[in-house]
RODO-2510 file (C-alpha; in nm, 4 decimals, decimal comma):
residues 472
     n   res          X          Y          Z
     1     m     0,8133    -1,5442    -2,7556
     2     d     1,0666    -1,7834    -2,6023
     3     f     1,3298    -1,6228    -2,3781
     4     k     1,6016    -1,7928    -2,5857
     5     e     1,5025    -1,5755    -2,8825
     6     l     1,6113    -1,2625    -2,6921
     7     g     1,9796    -1,3501    -2,7031
     8     l     2,0167    -1,3674    -2,3259
     9     s     2,3263    -1,5056    -2,1554
    10     k     2,3413    -1,8570    -2,0134
    11     e     2,3402    -1,7184    -1,6573
    12     s     2,0178    -1,5279    -1,7159
    13     l     1,8527    -1,8223    -1,8907
    14     d     1,9493    -2,0515    -1,6036
    15     g     1,7791    -1,8159    -1,3591
    16     i     1,4651    -1,8045    -1,5725
    17     e     1,4510    -2,1822    -1,6160
    18     s     1,4961    -2,2377    -1,2418
    19     h     1,1600    -2,0626    -1,1963
    20     g     0,9907    -2,2735    -1,4624
    21     f     0,9360    -1,9856    -1,7042
    22     e     0,9501    -2,0607    -2,0758
    23     s     0,7635    -1,7924    -2,2676
    24     a     0,7882    -1,4187    -2,2127
    25     t     0,4853    -1,2164    -2,1081
    26     e     0,3647    -0,9316    -2,3259
    27     v     0,5555    -0,6646    -2,1337
    28     q     0,8731    -0,8732    -2,1428
    29     e     0,8365    -0,9437    -2,5137
    30     r     0,7859    -0,5784    -2,6029
    31     v     1,0244    -0,4035    -2,3636
    32     l     1,3272    -0,6337    -2,3383
    33     p     1,4426    -0,5874    -2,7012
    34     v     1,4514    -0,2119    -2,6380
    35     s     1,5989    -0,2103    -2,2862
    36     l     1,8637    -0,4702    -2,3706
    37     s     1,9884    -0,2345    -2,6428
    38     g     2,0639     0,0243    -2,3745
    39     r     1,7837     0,2690    -2,4533
    40     d     1,5687     0,4443    -2,1943
    41     v     1,2142     0,3139    -2,1635
    42     m     0,8952     0,4537    -2,0104
    43     v     0,6560     0,1625    -1,9640
    44     q     0,2900     0,1629    -1,8722
    45     s     0,2073    -0,1806    -1,7396
    46     k    -0,0170    -0,3246    -1,4721
    47     t     0,1010    -0,4885    -1,1516
    48     g     0,1761    -0,8587    -1,1890
    49     s     0,2564    -0,8394    -1,5618
    50     g     0,6188    -0,9508    -1,5221
    51     k     0,7813    -0,6070    -1,5400
    52     t     1,0214    -0,6830    -1,2524
    53     l     1,1960    -0,9458    -1,4619
    54     v     1,2279    -0,6934    -1,7454
    55     f     1,4529    -0,4540    -1,5567
    56     l     1,6341    -0,7305    -1,3668
    57     l     1,7356    -0,9083    -1,6884
    58     t     1,8453    -0,5759    -1,8377
    59     i     2,0580    -0,5064    -1,5298
    60     f     2,2112    -0,8568    -1,5270
    61     e     2,2988    -0,8484    -1,8958
    62     r     2,4715    -0,5106    -1,8592
    63     y     2,6762    -0,6438    -1,5663
    64     l     2,7791    -0,9591    -1,7522
    65     k     2,9188    -0,7402    -2,0301
    66     d     3,0753    -0,4850    -1,7949
    67     r     3,1593    -0,6044    -1,4428
    68     s     3,1930    -0,2464    -1,3211
    69     s     2,8271    -0,1752    -1,3940
    70     k     2,6133    -0,0753    -1,0954
    71     a     2,2348    -0,0389    -1,0858
    72     l     1,9847     0,1373    -0,8602
    73     v     1,6180     0,0371    -0,8289
    74     v     1,3885     0,2785    -0,6433
    75     a     1,0574     0,1463    -0,5047
    76     p     0,7768     0,3288    -0,3178
    77     t     0,7401     0,0859    -0,0246
    78     r     0,9575    -0,1299     0,1941
    79     e     0,7592    -0,4401     0,1039
    80     l     0,8107    -0,3883    -0,2676
    81     a     1,1811    -0,3157    -0,2177
    82     v     1,2249    -0,6405    -0,0249
    83     q     1,0285    -0,8320    -0,2896
    84     i     1,2500    -0,6951    -0,5673
    85     e     1,5600    -0,7861    -0,3662
    86     e     1,4353    -1,1438    -0,3219
    87     d     1,3594    -1,1757    -0,6935
    88     a     1,6994    -1,0323    -0,7834
    89     r     1,8818    -1,2794    -0,5599
    90     s     1,6790    -1,5677    -0,6977
    91     f     1,7194    -1,4857    -1,0679
    92     s     2,0897    -1,3971    -1,0322
    93     s     2,1852    -1,7169    -0,8492
    94     s     2,3934    -1,8306    -1,1481
    95     i     2,5890    -1,5034    -1,1701
    96     e     2,9048    -1,5539    -0,9673
    97     g     2,9979    -1,2801    -0,7219
    98     y     2,6905    -1,0653    -0,7848
    99     q     2,6185    -0,8509    -0,4753
   100     i     2,2754    -0,7086    -0,3909
   101     g     2,1770    -0,4682    -0,1128
   102     c     1,8362    -0,3513     0,0074
   103     f     1,7932    -0,0152     0,1822
   104     y     1,4739     0,1039     0,3522
   105     g     1,3624     0,2853     0,6656
   106     g     1,2097     0,1504     0,9840
   107     v     1,5190    -0,0558     1,0716
   108     g     1,8699     0,0225     1,1936
   109     y     2,1524     0,1399     0,9693
   110     t     2,4206    -0,1077     1,0821
   111     k     2,3397    -0,4038     0,8597
   112     q     2,2731    -0,1850     0,5552
   113     l     2,6008     0,0032     0,6044
   114     e     2,7866    -0,3284     0,6210
   115     e     2,6333    -0,4309     0,2869
   116     m     2,7625    -0,1107     0,1285
   117     k     3,1117    -0,1596     0,2702
   118     e     3,1256    -0,5071     0,1159
   119     g     3,0427    -0,3562    -0,2224
   120     i     2,7183    -0,3932    -0,4157
   121     n     2,6320    -0,4295    -0,7831
   122     l     2,2592    -0,3711    -0,7368
   123     a     2,1023    -0,1378    -0,4788
   124     v     1,7278    -0,1599    -0,4151
   125     g     1,5664     0,0905    -0,1823
   126     t     1,3032     0,3439    -0,0875
   127     p     1,3570     0,7182    -0,1484
   128     g     1,3860     0,8218     0,2164
   129     r     1,6629     0,5833     0,3181
   130     l     1,8506     0,6274    -0,0086
   131     l     1,8564     1,0044     0,0433
   132     d     1,9781     0,9519     0,4001
   133     f     2,2795     0,7615     0,2677
   134     l     2,3333     1,0245    -0,0009
   135     k     2,3372     1,3111     0,2511
   136     s     2,5733     1,1229     0,4830
   137     g     2,8111     1,0500     0,1955
   138     k     2,7693     0,6739     0,2302
   139     m     2,6228     0,6314    -0,1199
   140     d     2,7356     0,7956    -0,4437
   141     f     2,4523     0,8224    -0,6949
   142     k     2,6982     0,9009    -0,9726
   143     s     2,8285     0,5437    -0,9493
   144     f     2,5058     0,4022    -1,0973
   145     d     2,4882     0,3599    -1,4744
   146     i     2,1382     0,2041    -1,4662
   147     v     1,8487     0,3579    -1,2712
   148     v     1,4989     0,2067    -1,2401
   149     l     1,1854     0,3702    -1,0990
   150     d     0,9276     0,1032    -1,0196
   151     e     0,5598     0,1925    -0,9656
   152     a     0,6336     0,5589    -1,0339
   153     d     0,2683     0,6644    -1,0053
   154     r     0,2441     0,5102    -0,6607
   155     m     0,5655     0,6852    -0,5604
   156     f     0,4271     1,0242    -0,6590
   157     d     0,0927     0,9533    -0,4883
   158     m     0,2904     0,9034    -0,1675
   159     g     0,4580     1,2435    -0,2025
   160     f     0,8026     1,1295    -0,3200
   161     y     0,8141     1,3514    -0,6302
   162     p     1,0513     1,6125    -0,4744
   163     d     1,2726     1,3315    -0,3407
   164     i     1,2995     1,1711    -0,6841
   165     e     1,3904     1,5049    -0,8410
   166     k     1,6593     1,5534    -0,5771
   167     m     1,7988     1,2055    -0,6429
   168     f     1,8201     1,2592    -1,0186
   169     s     1,9947     1,5923    -0,9668
   170     r     2,2802     1,4043    -0,7971
   171     m     2,3144     1,1315    -1,0628
   172     r     2,5133     1,1124    -1,3853
   173     r     2,3955     1,3089    -1,6844
   174     r     2,1006     1,1449    -1,8602
   175     e     2,3191     1,0588    -2,1618
   176     e     2,5622     0,8694    -1,9369
   177     r     2,3111     0,6328    -1,7772
   178     q     2,0197     0,4137    -1,8784
   179     t     1,6917     0,4986    -1,7063
   180     m     1,3846     0,2756    -1,6957
   181     l     1,0501     0,3897    -1,5596
   182     f     0,7548     0,1592    -1,4914
   183     s     0,4099     0,2818    -1,3930
   184     a     0,0509     0,1579    -1,3931
   185     t    -0,0533     0,4960    -1,5338
   186     l     0,1513     0,7568    -1,7181
   187     s     0,0206     1,0665    -1,5454
   188     m     0,1395     1,4190    -1,6187
   189     k     0,3772     1,4051    -1,3212
   190     v     0,5289     1,0829    -1,4513
   191     r     0,5697     1,2285    -1,7996
   192     n     0,7200     1,5524    -1,6633
   193     l     0,9799     1,3495    -1,4773
   194     a     1,0580     1,1477    -1,7895
   195     w     1,1007     1,4606    -2,0012
   196     a     1,3222     1,6239    -1,7396
   197     f     1,5543     1,3364    -1,6470
   198     m     1,5383     1,0661    -1,9162
   199     n     1,7231     1,0462    -2,2469
   200     e     1,4571     1,0335    -2,5200
   201     p     1,2763     0,7357    -2,3644
   202     e     1,0732     0,5033    -2,5824
   203     e     0,7177     0,4947    -2,4520
   204     i     0,5680     0,1469    -2,4418
   205     e     0,2083     0,0936    -2,3379
   206     v     0,1248    -0,2631    -2,2459
   207     r    -0,2463    -0,2853    -2,1799
   208     p    -0,2979    -0,0016    -1,9316
   209     e    -0,4136    -0,0906    -1,5834
   210     e    -0,7149    -0,3130    -1,6418
   211     v    -1,0103    -0,2436    -1,4198
   212     t    -1,0897    -0,6134    -1,3943
   213     v    -0,8951    -0,9327    -1,4222
   214     k    -1,0753    -1,1834    -1,6440
   215     e    -0,9451    -1,4834    -1,4546
   216     i    -1,0904    -1,3607    -1,1219
   217     t    -1,4284    -1,4937    -1,0117
   218     q    -1,6019    -1,2037    -0,8361
   219     e    -1,8848    -1,2550    -0,5888
   220     l    -2,0826    -1,0225    -0,3612
   221     f    -2,2840    -1,0899    -0,0455
   222     h    -2,5271    -0,8371     0,1020
   223     i    -2,5033    -0,8791     0,4774
   224     t    -2,5535    -0,6877     0,8026
   225     r    -2,2587    -0,5821     1,0136
   226     e    -2,3496    -0,8316     1,2869
   227     e    -2,3726    -1,1247     1,0425
   228     k    -2,0520    -1,0411     0,8594
   229     f    -1,7978    -1,2403     1,0613
   230     p    -2,0138    -1,5560     1,0861
   231     l    -2,0566    -1,5413     0,7075
   232     l    -1,6793    -1,5103     0,6663
   233     l    -1,6340    -1,8281     0,8724
   234     s    -1,8874    -2,0101     0,6521
   235     i    -1,7093    -1,8968     0,3334
   236     l    -1,3694    -2,0053     0,4646
   237     k    -1,5046    -2,3466     0,5672
   238     k    -1,6603    -2,4118     0,2273
   239     l    -1,3706    -2,2885     0,0121
   240     d    -1,0928    -2,4072     0,2473
   241     p    -0,8295    -2,1875     0,0759
   242     q    -0,4599    -2,2440     0,1429
   243     s    -0,3843    -1,8718     0,1196
   244     t    -0,6205    -1,5780     0,1762
   245     i    -0,5885    -1,2021     0,2103
   246     i    -0,8747    -1,0272     0,3883
   247     f    -0,8925    -0,6498     0,3430
   248     t    -1,0409    -0,4105     0,5989
   249     n    -1,0713    -0,0325     0,5876
   250     t    -0,9370     0,0323     0,9372
   251     k    -0,6553    -0,0953     1,1551
   252     d    -0,8904    -0,1794     1,4426
   253     a    -1,1066    -0,3916     1,2123
   254     a    -0,7963    -0,5768     1,0870
   255     v    -0,6759    -0,6513     1,4394
   256     e    -1,0222    -0,7645     1,5502
   257     a    -1,0792    -0,9907     1,2489
   258     a    -0,7352    -1,1515     1,2844
   259     m    -0,7831    -1,2122     1,6571
   260     r    -1,1274    -1,3666     1,6061
   261     l    -0,9994    -1,5894     1,3265
   262     k    -0,7226    -1,7139     1,5535
   263     l    -0,9784    -1,7897     1,8246
   264     n    -1,1617    -1,9977     1,5640
   265     g    -0,8529    -2,2033     1,4896
   266     y    -0,7156    -2,0292     1,1808
   267     k    -0,3499    -1,9391     1,1297
   268     a    -0,4142    -1,5682     1,0878
   269     a    -0,2183    -1,2471     1,1327
   270     y    -0,2687    -0,8802     1,0500
   271     l    -0,0611    -0,6373     0,8443
   272     m    -0,0794    -0,2586     0,8460
   273     g     0,1259     0,0548     0,8065
   274     d     0,2444     0,1402     1,1570
   275     m     0,3731    -0,2033     1,2538
   276     v     0,7385    -0,2372     1,3472
   277     q     0,9295    -0,3107     1,0259
   278     s     1,0830    -0,6348     1,1538
   279     k     0,7335    -0,7585     1,2467
   280     r     0,5937    -0,6599     0,9060
   281     l     0,8643    -0,8521     0,7224
   282     k     0,8293    -1,1566     0,9474
   283     t     0,4523    -1,1590     0,8961
   284     l     0,4969    -1,1490     0,5183
   285     d     0,7597    -1,4246     0,5281
   286     d     0,5320    -1,6424     0,7437
   287     f     0,2480    -1,5893     0,4978
   288     k     0,4583    -1,6682     0,1912
   289     d     0,6019    -1,9790     0,3581
   290     g     0,2597    -2,1070     0,4645
   291     r     0,3049    -2,0699     0,8390
   292     i     0,0185    -1,8197     0,8169
   293     t    -0,2696    -1,9015     0,5824
   294     i    -0,4811    -1,5876     0,6327
   295     l    -0,3454    -1,2330     0,6217
   296     v    -0,5808    -0,9567     0,7357
   297     a    -0,4580    -0,6280     0,5961
   298     t    -0,5410    -0,2659     0,5403
   299     d    -0,4744    -0,1142     0,1982
   300     v    -0,1040    -0,0848     0,2769
   301     a    -0,0846    -0,4368     0,1297
   302     a    -0,2972    -0,3629    -0,1764
   303     r    -0,0009    -0,2632    -0,3914
   304     g     0,3534    -0,3815    -0,4291
   305     l     0,3149    -0,7254    -0,2735
   306     q     0,3893    -1,0252    -0,4880
   307     i     0,2175    -1,3290    -0,3399
   308     d     0,2292    -1,6360    -0,5625
   309     d    -0,0629    -1,8801    -0,5745
   310     l    -0,2989    -1,6627    -0,3698
   311     e    -0,6339    -1,8398    -0,3871
   312     l    -0,8764    -1,5982    -0,2266
   313     v    -0,9192    -1,2253    -0,1630
   314     v    -1,1983    -1,1108     0,0682
   315     n    -1,3130    -0,7505     0,0850
   316     y    -1,4332    -0,7678     0,4445
   317     d    -1,5057    -0,3970     0,4059
   318     i    -1,5959    -0,2412     0,0716
   319     p    -1,3082    -0,0028    -0,0054
   320     e    -1,3933     0,3663     0,0161
   321     d    -1,1732     0,4379    -0,2869
   322     y    -1,3122     0,2492    -0,5860
   323     e    -0,9676     0,2080    -0,7439
   324     n    -0,8514     0,0171    -0,4364
   325     y    -1,1013    -0,2546    -0,5240
   326     v    -0,8999    -0,3326    -0,8372
   327     h    -0,5703    -0,3224    -0,6486
   328     r    -0,7094    -0,5538    -0,3806
   329     i    -0,8521    -0,8243    -0,6024
   330     g    -0,5446    -0,7955    -0,8241
   331     r    -0,3475    -0,9773    -0,5531
   332     t    -0,4955    -1,3001    -0,6894
   333     a    -0,4968    -1,4329    -1,0477
   334     r    -0,1425    -1,3123    -1,1043
   335     a     0,0632    -1,4233    -1,4024
   336     g    -0,2437    -1,5614    -1,5780
   337     k    -0,3594    -1,7842    -1,2920
   338     s    -0,7206    -1,8030    -1,1774
   339     g    -0,8447    -1,6609    -0,8506
   340     k    -1,1488    -1,5703    -0,6470
   341     a    -1,2587    -1,2412    -0,4881
   342     v    -1,5474    -1,2191    -0,2412
   343     t    -1,6925    -0,8879    -0,1216
   344     l    -1,9065    -0,8496     0,1896
   345     a    -2,1404    -0,5506     0,1560
   346     d    -2,2783    -0,4247     0,4844
   347     e    -2,4649    -0,1084     0,5764
   348     t    -2,1489     0,0744     0,6852
   349     y    -1,9687     0,0764     0,3492
   350     i    -2,2460    -0,0044     0,1004
   351     y    -2,2218     0,3470    -0,0464
   352     g    -1,8891     0,2462    -0,2031
   353     l    -2,0396    -0,0306    -0,4165
   354     e    -2,1946     0,1814    -0,6925
   355     p    -1,8710     0,3734    -0,7756
   356     i    -1,6830     0,0413    -0,7926
   357     e    -1,9305    -0,1128    -1,0364
   358     e    -1,9231     0,2017    -1,2505
   359     f    -1,5445     0,1894    -1,2541
   360     i    -1,5187    -0,1782    -1,3523
   361     h    -1,8106    -0,1470    -1,5998
   362     m    -2,0001    -0,4441    -1,4588
   363     k    -2,2320    -0,5531    -1,1845
   364     i    -2,0638    -0,7842    -0,9355
   365     p    -2,2694    -1,1076    -0,9206
   366     v    -2,4727    -1,1254    -0,5984
   367     l    -2,4989    -1,4495    -0,4030
   368     w    -2,7164    -1,5318    -0,1044
   369     p    -2,5819    -1,7530     0,1773
   370     d    -2,8820    -1,9869     0,1853
   371     e    -2,8682    -2,0419    -0,1913
   372     c    -2,5017    -2,1314    -0,2349
   373     g    -2,4620    -2,4131     0,0128
   374     l    -2,2939    -2,2236     0,2955
   375     e    -2,3178    -2,3998     0,6287
   376     e    -2,3574    -2,2224     0,9591
   377     v    -2,0339    -2,2381     1,1568
   378     e    -1,9977    -2,1980     1,5303
   379     d    -1,8183    -1,8737     1,6092
   380     k    -1,5900    -1,9474     1,9033
   381     s    -1,5159    -1,5772     1,9393
   382     k    -1,8813    -1,4795     1,9750
   383     g    -1,9446    -1,2615     2,2771
   384     m    -1,5773    -1,2165     2,3502
   385     k    -1,4499    -0,8631     2,3746
   386     i    -1,1548    -0,8018     2,1470
   387     k    -0,9411    -0,5181     2,2748
   388     k    -0,8969    -0,2628     2,0018
   389     a    -0,5619    -0,0933     1,9924
   390     k    -0,3191     0,0644     1,7541
   391     a    -0,0974    -0,1810     1,5753
   392     g     0,2162    -0,0091     1,6983
   393     s     0,1203    -0,0524     2,0621
   394     i     0,0339    -0,4182     2,0113
   395     q     0,3651    -0,4932     1,8478
   396     n     0,5609    -0,3032     2,1131
   397     k     0,4186    -0,4140     2,4448
   398     r     0,6138    -0,2404     2,7169
   399     p     0,5416    -0,2135     3,0871
   400     n     0,3843     0,1097     3,1929
   401     r     0,6502     0,3150     3,3597
   402     k     0,6027     0,6391     3,5390
   403     p     0,8477     0,9026     3,4267
   404     a     1,1222     0,9526     3,6802
   405     e     1,0720     1,2608     3,8880
   406     r     1,3508     1,5105     3,8465
   407     p     1,4653     1,6469     4,1814
   408     r     1,4071     2,0186     4,2149
   409     d     1,7161     2,2300     4,2264
   410     k     1,7464     2,3446     4,5850
   411     h     1,8856     2,6764     4,4656
   412     r     1,5887     2,7311     4,2373
   413     s     1,3141     2,9379     4,3897
   414     a     0,9537     2,8248     4,3771
   415     p     0,7578     2,9560     4,0813
   416     k     0,5950     3,2868     4,1513
   417     t     0,2216     3,3246     4,1203
   418     r     0,1399     3,5478     3,8300
   419     k    -0,0801     3,8389     3,9217
   420     s    -0,3772     3,9184     3,7089
   421     a    -0,3696     4,2464     3,5243
   422     p    -0,6271     4,5044     3,6372
   423     n    -0,8033     4,4977     3,3020
   424     a    -0,7836     4,1152     3,2626
   425     e    -1,1585     4,0744     3,3107
   426     k    -1,2303     4,3218     3,0335
   427     q    -0,9839     4,1486     2,8024
   428     v    -1,1500     3,8125     2,8586
   429     k    -1,4880     3,9589     2,7864
   430     k    -1,3576     4,1135     2,4692
   431     r    -1,2065     3,7853     2,3466
   432     t    -1,5141     3,5782     2,4246
   433     e    -1,7676     3,8193     2,2761
   434     d    -1,9860     3,6323     2,0298
   435     p    -1,9471     3,7969     1,6840
   436     l    -2,2820     3,6526     1,5756
   437     k    -2,4625     3,8266     1,8604
   438     k    -2,2907     4,1502     1,7677
   439     e    -2,3946     4,1155     1,4052
   440     i    -2,7637     4,0557     1,4755
   441     a    -2,7925     4,2991     1,7631
   442     g    -3,0760     4,5412     1,7137
   443     k    -3,2327     4,3380     1,4340
   444     n    -3,5668     4,1568     1,4391
   445     v    -3,4922     3,7893     1,4814
   446     h    -3,7626     3,5328     1,4270
   447     k    -3,7515     3,2774     1,7080
   448     v    -3,9004     2,9313     1,6656
   449     n    -4,0050     2,7042     1,9487
   450     l    -3,9148     2,3521     1,8317
   451     n    -4,1767     2,2037     2,0628
   452     t    -4,4508     2,3693     1,8560
   453     i    -4,3495     2,1881     1,5368
   454     k    -4,5404     1,8682     1,4746
   455     v    -4,3522     1,5405     1,4521
   456     e    -4,5019     1,4763     1,1062
   457     e    -4,3501     1,7996     0,9761
   458     k    -4,0084     1,7048     1,1141
   459     k    -4,0271     1,3657     0,9448
   460     s    -4,1274     1,5185     0,6123
   461     g    -3,7668     1,6017     0,5372
   462     f    -3,4856     1,8372     0,6209
   463     i    -3,5846     2,1018     0,3615
   464     a    -3,9437     2,1202     0,4812
   465     f    -3,8233     2,1407     0,8406
   466     i    -3,5960     2,4357     0,7601
   467     k    -3,8735     2,6123     0,5679
   468     r    -4,1027     2,5742     0,8686
   469     m    -3,8391     2,7194     1,1010
   470     f    -3,7490     3,0219     0,8855
   471     g    -4,0629     3,0605     0,6820
   472     k    -4,1842     3,3837     0,8349
***
């Protein structure tokens, strides 16, 4: 369907055309006719399907008909909130005087308070910061006539369900606002929320979260832990991608991989949950603008990030949660484009491979380095010790300072030494008495000398070993 068939305003069409879009995606084609009519919608749609444009166009069209209209979009993460804000500013560039504000934690209140004082038509934010402004009286939820919950399932997974209920309790009555809910899965919690706070929403299911993306080329290498990084260098040299996300399971692994890549001449940086917010946003901006070509991330980046033209995703570590595999590789091949996902299976996380293949209903094709033309690359970081540290401490390097000693009050007497009670020794004995010894006291206990058990019997297995110990 062409966007012009939806009866959109010239301002909205100009914003769409400026991005080179012509035809609507499936979710846009099915949901927009309903949402543009003012009805509530509950949409099940996968990430990257174009759902953001659905609620943005609905919001813009309402505003163009009624300039007093105000909308609120609630997102689970700061990154997603910022991405929605950027999209909203870009697609509304032809709407004169349209004001947008973004509100999230991890940064100061000053700038965000200034945005509210100037007046906003669209507020995008995370639950925590939005509730802060509600409690302080800086934001009136009753002023919003359109409310959007994006990635509702993710929001509830992160424990925001009580916060969302509290927010809805302070909004207009359901009949007096339009509510749109988008989720990759319509779980019972999502449905309960819809029944409680939405006005007879129309449920639209647009191809539930697919476990694989057809356009993604998936490859798997079996490798040892020691050979993993050299293999990564060989893969990067052969493919020479312009944009890559490498996923690790731990923060230390992300920091180490990013540092070693930089030592090998790559423009790399890491991204994880406990980084300072300003650093997180700058890292993402650098990656989107091409100043960084490789982003090494933990699963904090697996959802909610919209990275256009991402060529390669590398699972440096096999994810421990099989669903995260889908979220990771879903960062590439967005909006119908092709992409490539490479997984490195070492002995540490190999146990996670079978659940992933069961979940995606396929065996990931296995490649061997010597059979696919990979060249050995000199690792300039080999033998160098990479200091492992928490991301927060790396981003906030401060000189070690000894706490200032507080002068003792000259009128305060020195602390008195506490005398031991006469029966203190008995009390200690009573507390430290082993309950197991008390339980088996007086009973015949079979003792086993481990030195008498043959090595062959120990090797025969844990069960046989236990039977030998307690067999009498």
